[in-house]
Every structure is written in C-alpha cells, then in structure tokens.
PALUM-468992 format. One record per residue (C-alpha): x, y, z negated; residue in one letter. Coordinates in pm, whole numbers, plus 32768, in hexadecimal, padded with zeros to 4 digits. Example, Ala and Ser with C-alpha at 12.3 -4.5 7.8 and 13.67 -1.06 7.14 Angstrom:
BEGIN
84CE7E3E7CF4A
85577F967D36S
***
This chain:
BEGIN
868982847E81X
867D81187E6EX
861B80467F9DX
85BB7ED87FBFX
850D7DF880CDX
84297CE18053X
83B47BD08149X
83797A5A815BX
8405799A8277X
82E079348360X
81E47A2882E0X
817F7B4983CAX
81A27C6582B5X
82DC7D2A8247X
82D87E1E8125X
83F07F1B811AX
83F77FC47FBAX
848C811F7F8BX
84A6818C7E2CX
84CE830F7DE5X
84BC83DA7CA5X
834584217CABX
82AE83077D6CX
82EA81B47E30X
82AA81897F9EX
82438036802AX
824E8038819DX
81917F01821FX
81C17E6F837CX
80FA7D548415X
7FC77CA68392X
7F277CAA8241X
7E357B87821AX
7DFF7A5C8136X
7F4C79C78196X
80117AFE8145X
7F637BC98047X
80127B277F3BX
81647BC67FA8X
80BC7D1A7FA8X
80147CF17E67X
814E7C6B7DC1X
821B7D9A7E2EX
81077E8B7DB7X
80E77DE87C6BX
825B7DD27C2BX
827D7F567C6AX
81687FA17B7BX
81EE7EB77A73X
833E7F597A91X
829480AF7A3FX
8286812D7BACX
811081717B9EX
811082767CC8X
810881AD7E03X
80EC821C7F70X
809681038050X
80E3814481C5X
7FFB806D828CX
804B810983E1X
81057FC78448X
7FDC7EE083E2X
7F247E4D8517X
7E317D6E8457X
7DA17D6182F7X
7C8B7C948264X
7BB47C95812CX
7CCB7C10805FX
7DB07D3580B4X
7C9C7E27805CX
7C7B7D6F7F16X
7DE47D9C7ED5X
7DC97F137F0DX
7CBB7F2F7E3EX
7D5F7E6C7D22X
7E9F7F437D3AX
7DBE808F7D37X
7D1D80137BECX
7E797FB17B53X
7F1B80FA7BA7X
7E0081CA7B21X
7E0580F279EAX
7F75815979B9X
7F2182D47A10X
7FB782A47B64X
7F2E82B97CB4X
7F0982007E0CX
7F1B82B27F5AX
7EFC81FB80A4X
7F8F828681F2X
7EAA82008300X
7E9882538481X
7E2E811B8519X
7CBB813D85A0X
7C5D7FD4853EX
7CDA7FF583E0X
7C37814C83B6X
7AFC80B78427X
7B187F96833BX
7B43808E8213X
7A238152828BX
792A802C82B3X
797A7FB6815CX
7969811180CDX
7ACE80E58040X
7B17823480E6X
7A4F82CD7FD4X
7B0E82277EB6X
7C6F820B7F3FX
7D4883357F91X
7D8883268102X
7E7F840D81B2X
7EEA841E8320X
805D847582E6X
815D842281F2X
8194858A819FX
802B85A88139X
8039846F8063X
818584BC7FB0X
817285627E55X
81BC86D37E5CX
82C886B87D60X
836185827E03X
***
C-alpha cells in the first residue's frame, strides 16, 4: 500500500491518495469548485496515466461541489472506462447526493454509501 497527500497552500481541498493492488482510493476533504478542481482533476488523471484505472473517490468529507467538480468526475468516469477500469464514488452528504440526483449523474456514476461497498471485491 502506498499513501500520499496532495494539497496546495491556500486551497480548501485536500486529496489523500491510497494505492492498493486492485484500486486507488482518493479521499477528498474540503470544497471542490472552480478554484480547486484542477487539483482533483490532476490527481485523478495522474493515477489513470500511471495505469491505475480503478478509482474509488471518497467524497464524504466534501462539504461543497459545483459544476466544475461534477465535470471532473464525469471526465474521470469516461477516462477510466476508456482504459477498461472503473470509477466509484462514496457519497453520504445529503447536499451532494441531491446535486447528483438533480443532474441525473446518479444514473451514470456508480454511487456507494460506504467504502466497503465501493471497494472492488478482489481488492
């Protein structure tokens, strides 16, 4: 298991990266918006480029997300699928669940309520 924390001074977003054999867990804490989305997008892209195409993104610590954050998740979903991988989100925050529902992204993205549910069976 390999762990890393990615953050930029002054930005209200931190991404903890935990790499395991069968998937990578990205644990996000803070806000995902126009000011911070490039950090999340870069981390997700770097994982896929390095061949880690099964991503679990834990959004339980995210207290705000705007359309740029949703766009980054859609982009990561498309990219992981293109490389025969997958993207699963862990979401429990009512506001974020509502945002995913009203944009119908809950029909496109795999949304789980626990890490155990999101983690690949063989990982």
